[in-house]
C-alpha positions in Angstrom: -14.5 -5.4 30.9 -13.1 -2.2 29.5 -14.9 -0.5 26.6 -14.1 -1.3 23.0 -11.6 0.9 21.2 -12.0 1.4 17.4 -11.0 3.9 14.8 -9.6 4.7 11.3 -5.9 5.4 11.0 -4.4 6.8 7.7 -0.8 6.1 6.9 0.7 8.9 4.7 4.1 9.9 3.5 6.4 10.3 0.5 6.8 7.4 -1.9 8.9 4.4 -0.8 9.0 5.2 3.0 7.5 1.9 4.0 3.8 2.6 4.4 2.7 -0.8 2.9 5.4 -2.7 4.8 4.0 -1.2 8.1 0.4 -2.1 7.1 1.4 -5.7 6.5 3.4 -5.8 9.7 0.4 -4.7 11.8 -2.0 -7.2 10.1 0.5 -10.1 9.9 -0.5 -10.8 6.3 0.5 -9.4 2.9 -2.5 -7.0 2.3 -0.6 -4.4 0.3 2.1 -5.1 -2.2 5.6 -4.0 -1.5 8.7 -3.3 -3.6 11.8 -1.1 -3.4 10.5 1.0 -6.2 8.6 4.3 -5.4 4.9 4.8 -6.1 4.1 1.1 -5.7 0.8 1.7 -4.0 -1.8 3.3 -6.4 -5.0 3.0 -4.5 -6.2 3.4 -0.9 -6.2 0.0 0.8 -8.0 -0.7 4.1 -6.6 -3.4 6.4 -8.3 -4.4 9.6 -6.6 -5.3 12.9 -9.1 -6.8 15.4 -8.3 -8.0 18.9 -11.5 -9.5 20.2 -13.2 -7.8 23.1 -10.6 -5.1 23.0 -10.1 -3.1 19.8 -10.5 -2.8 16.0 -8.2 -0.6 14.0 -8.8 0.1 10.3 -5.5 1.1 8.8 -5.6 3.0 5.4 -2.5 2.6 3.2 -2.2 5.4 0.7 -0.2 6.2 -2.4 2.9 8.2 -1.8 2.4 12.0 -2.0 4.4 13.4 -4.9 4.3 16.0 -7.7 2.1 14.3 -10.3 2.8 14.5 -14.0 -0.1 12.3 -15.3 -3.8 11.8 -14.6 -2.9 8.6 -12.8 -0.5 10.5 -10.6 -3.1 13.2 -9.9 -5.6 10.5 -8.9 -3.1 8.9 -6.6 -2.3 12.1 -4.8 -6.0 13.0 -4.5 -6.6 9.5 -3.0 -3.8 10.0 -0.4 -5.0 13.5 0.5 -8.6 12.4 0.8 -7.6 9.6 3.2 -6.6 12.2 5.8 -10.2 13.4 6.0 -12.6 11.9 8.5 -10.1 9.7 10.2 -9.3 9.4 13.9 -5.5 9.5 13.5 -2.8 10.0 10.9 0.5 8.2 10.9 3.1 10.4 9.0 5.9 8.1 7.9 9.3 9.6 7.1 12.7 8.1 6.4 15.5 8.3 9.0 17.0 11.5 7.6 16.7 15.1 8.5 13.6 16.8 7.2 13.3 17.4 3.5 11.4 20.0 1.5 9.0 17.2 0.4 8.2 16.3 4.0 7.8 20.0 4.9 5.2 20.2 2.1 3.3 17.2 3.6 3.4 18.8 7.0 1.8 22.0 5.6 -1.0 19.7 4.3 -1.3 18.0 7.7 -1.8 21.4 9.4 -5.1 21.6 7.5 -6.4 18.4 9.0 -8.4 17.9 12.2 -7.0 14.5 13.0 -4.0 14.1 15.5 -0.7 13.0 13.9 2.0 10.6 15.1 5.3 11.0 13.4 6.7 7.6 12.6 10.4 7.5 11.7 10.8 4.3 9.7 13.8 2.2 8.5 15.7 3.1 11.7 17.5 -0.2 11.3 19.5 1.4 8.5 21.2 4.1 10.7 23.1 4.2 14.0 20.8 4.6 17.0 22.4 7.9 18.2 21.6 9.4 14.8 17.9 8.8 15.4 17.9 11.6 17.9 19.1 14.1 15.2 16.2 13.1 13.0 13.7 13.6 15.9 15.3 17.0 16.6 14.7 18.1 13.0 10.9 17.4 13.3 9.9 18.0 16.9 9.4 21.7 16.8 7.7 22.2 13.5 4.4 20.5 14.2 2.4 19.5 17.2 2.9 15.7 16.9 1.0 13.6 19.4 4.0 11.3 19.5 7.2 10.5 17.7 8.1 6.8 17.3 11.2 5.4 15.6 10.6 2.0 14.1 11.7 -0.6 11.6 8.5 -1.9 9.9 10.6 -4.4 7.9 12.0 -6.0 11.1 9.0 -5.2 13.3 11.2 -3.2 15.7 9.3 -1.0 18.1 6.0 -1.5 16.3 4.4 -2.7 19.5 5.3 0.7 21.0 3.7 2.4 18.0 0.5 0.3 18.4 0.3 1.3 22.1 0.6 5.0 21.1 -2.2 4.5 18.5 -4.5 2.9 21.1 -4.0 5.8 23.5 -5.4 8.2 21.0 -8.2 6.2 19.3 -11.7 6.7 20.8 -14.1 4.2 22.2 -16.4 2.9 19.4 -18.1 0.0 17.7 -16.7 -3.0 15.9 -17.1 -1.9 12.2 -16.1 -5.2 10.6 -16.3 -9.0 11.4 -13.5 -10.2 13.6 -12.1 -12.5 10.9 -12.0 -9.8 8.2 -8.6 -8.4 7.4 -9.2 -6.3 4.4 -12.1 -4.7 2.4 -10.2 -5.3 -0.9 -12.1 -7.5 -3.5 -10.2 -10.7 -4.4 -9.9 -9.5 -8.0 -8.0 -6.4 -7.0 -5.8 -8.3 -4.6 -5.0 -10.8 -7.5 -4.2 -7.9 -9.9 -2.0 -6.2 -7.4 0.0 -9.4 -6.6 0.6 -9.8 -10.4 1.8 -6.2 -10.6 4.1 -6.8 -7.6 5.9 -9.5 -9.4 6.3 -7.2 -12.4 7.8 -4.7 -10.1 10.2 -7.3 -8.7 11.4 -8.9 -11.9 11.5 -5.9 -14.3 13.8 -3.0 -14.8 12.9 0.4 -13.3 11.3 2.0 -16.3 8.8 -0.7 -17.2 6.8 -1.4 -14.0 5.5 2.2 -13.6 4.1 1.9 -17.1 2.1 -1.2 -16.3 -1.4 -1.9 -15.0 -3.1 -5.2 -14.5 -6.8 -6.0 -15.1 -8.5 -9.3 -14.2 -10.8 -10.4 -17.0 -11.9 -13.7 -15.5 -11.9 -15.2 -12.0 -14.2 -18.1 -11.4 -14.2 -21.7 -10.0 -13.8 -24.4 -12.6 -16.9 -26.6 -12.6 -16.3 -30.0 -10.9 -12.7 -29.1 -9.8 -11.0 -27.5 -6.8 -9.5 -24.9 -9.1 -10.0 -21.2 -9.9 -9.4 -20.0 -13.4 -7.9 -16.4 -13.6 -7.3 -14.5 -16.8 -5.5 -11.2 -16.6 -4.3 -8.5 -19.0 -1.0 -6.7 -18.3 -1.1 -3.3 -20.0 2.1 -1.4 -20.8 2.9 1.9 -22.6 5.5 0.8 -25.3 5.8 -2.0 -27.8 9.3 -2.6 -26.6 8.1 -3.0 -23.0 5.6 -5.7 -24.2 8.5 -7.7 -25.6 10.5 -7.4 -22.4 7.6 -8.4 -20.2 7.0 -11.5 -22.3 10.7 -12.2 -22.6 12.6 -14.6 -24.9 10.3 -17.6 -25.6 7.9 -16.2 -23.0 10.2 -16.9 -20.1 9.8 -13.6 -18.3 6.0 -13.8 -18.4 6.1 -17.4 -17.2 8.4 -16.3 -14.3 5.9 -13.5 -13.3 3.0 -15.9 -13.6 4.6 -18.6 -11.4 5.6 -16.2 -8.7 2.1 -14.5 -8.7 0.3 -17.8 -8.6 2.0 -18.8 -5.3 0.8 -15.6 -3.5 -2.7 -15.6 -5.1 -3.2 -19.3 -4.1 -2.2 -18.4 -0.5 -4.7 -15.5 -0.4 -7.6 -17.4 -2.1 -6.9 -20.7 -0.3 -7.3 -22.7 -3.5 -5.2 -23.8 -6.5 -5.5 -21.5 -9.5 -4.9 -21.7 -13.2 -3.4 -18.3 -14.2 -3.2 -17.0 -17.8 -1.5 -13.7 -18.5 -1.8 -11.6 -21.6 0.3 -8.5 -22.4 -1.2 -5.5 -24.3 0.0 -2.1 -25.3 -2.1 0.9 -24.3 0.3 3.9 -24.8 -1.9 6.5 -23.1 -3.5 4.5 -20.3 -2.0 6.8 -17.6 -3.9 9.8 -19.0 -7.0 8.0 -20.3 -9.9 8.6 -17.9 -11.9 5.6 -19.3 -9.1 3.2 -18.7 -8.2 4.6 -15.3 -11.8 4.2 -14.3 -11.9 0.6 -15.6 -8.7 -0.2 -13.7 -10.3 1.0 -10.5 -8.3 4.2 -9.9 -10.8 6.6 -8.3 -11.1 10.1 -9.6 
């Protein structure tokens, strides 16, 4: 039997390039929330792909690297940059366009890292195949990539090729986590993120980026196959609170119903979900609140 392959792989790139979609594609489960809005991911998320007797890959999904304007943004960028330290491999995700100044800035950051880098050109299903060659040409001579792989994470196109390239680079090593473990994220955080995903899905562009979700209560109800969950949704404006609640509470009910379906799937149990909306105008720049919401400094 061949030796076991294992390692840590950080997925980095600008906001909204499909990092979380790729993570979920590899694992085959929704570990990281996804939306078509930028800066959806706010914390590092580890997801674990194990193929028994062969390999274990710990993928690290990261916030999009951008120019921050708040303490929250600074923590997000710091989290993304720290994820490139002490890993075995970095996947640099880019959209299927010629290189941008923002991507060049990330490449300058990558030059400071010891880990090898694979360039992953995502969303290739959105352009003509011959145009992919032009994208590759714009990148291939500006950094010593260990591989360049065009994919569509959304459609799982060519992701097997990417996985094979990853396994060529990762070292032989131990199995770090049990074979049936697919994430290190606490259930409370997963539940909070799934609620936030539904806010991102249902609400207008301005509102979701001003929201945070905190789980106040998550515990089994005595004598019943039911988990009670109470959560606060924080927003930055009184007008946003009204919009999140909606007329006669309809929007909040819609968010809650959609979130409940995904949370029940993750927990494997029926839940009773109660949502409350509160205004915290400065939460994005409030260190105490950012700490309590789990955004590492």
